[in-house]
C-alpha angles and dihedrals in degrees: 000000000000097000115159123214128203104267089216095049090044090058099043107135092017108070099327131079129206119258092227115059113188139094128225138172119254093264098057095032098090095047094051091046089052089050091053089054091052092048093052092045092049092048094048092046090052108039102006090119090067094072103262109199100178141352119213121198124194127182130198113169104308096341120105121194115196116190116190116201107204141163092222111043094169089064093052095045095043127198108326092351096294099131093051090049092054090047091051091050092051088049092050090052096056100032129059114229139035109314120198119189122206126183121211125185122235107238097214114014091184091068100043114105097213095047091048093052090047093049090054091046091054093050093048088052086055092055099255120159106266097216090050092047093050097046093046089051090051093048093048093047094051091047090053092063106272120143095214140355132190123189126188130190124189133186140049093342112196090002097288122163096241121054116233138169123239128185139184129194141188128187120352130318108183102193096174093051104095096196089056111111099224122173114208128191139167136200140174125229110201104202130173092261098048143290121317119197122215126197127180132190122192124190116209101174140277122301112213110184108318095331128086119224118208129182096205122016093178117085119249116261121253118265090238089063093049091054091053094054112085122200115236115234112236111248118238115247112245120225119231121255117260091018126119113311093022090123126065119343113266097013094109112207097349112113121234126255111292094015091122098045121101124237113267115255116237108235121209118233116239118237 
């Protein structure tokens, strides 16, 4: 009971695709799988500081095509393409075959689960308050147009003796709905008092067929703007004079004393 499954692996073949696209027979499969692990570790060790969200690997015969999805493509490519040449040389030294490295920019880093988790992990390593880091990340994600976000940190939070998990959530994150487009990412924060794990779930909307259904396409307004807006109090409707209830309070429709008398006429004195 209570076992959790990876949201991306749970939706493979429904609305998610695998990060490795190749086919192999049972004899060569373990070798190619180990090569994929070496490629990912080499890329993260070399350009992991640039915010790598995903690494796609495609194979065709002896050609290997590696696509790096990053928030900072300029850091991966380097000045004049020097960094990417060095990375390609490292991959050629550990992998048999021709390796091609491509770089693709992430359109919105604030709504990518892996980048959100990495950013929180970096803040925790710099001794940021974990609650503040999590709440700021949730606010930033919702303002960028996400429909829901959930962040969970686990470990010796704040340097306490006993490790514990703590999570915050905003919006809705339907993990059991297969057609829900949920982005998931993890990261590790190595602090002086231990390792803290960070998980992030981001809900982008429901995908029905080939179309994506969203409840709200507009980004959420900032909290500062909500505070400046003041709600107008509805004005009470005034009753007309002489109408029902114009007499004594609590008498209902009964008129007050002297309500039926006519106004006295002024008499002119005779000279």
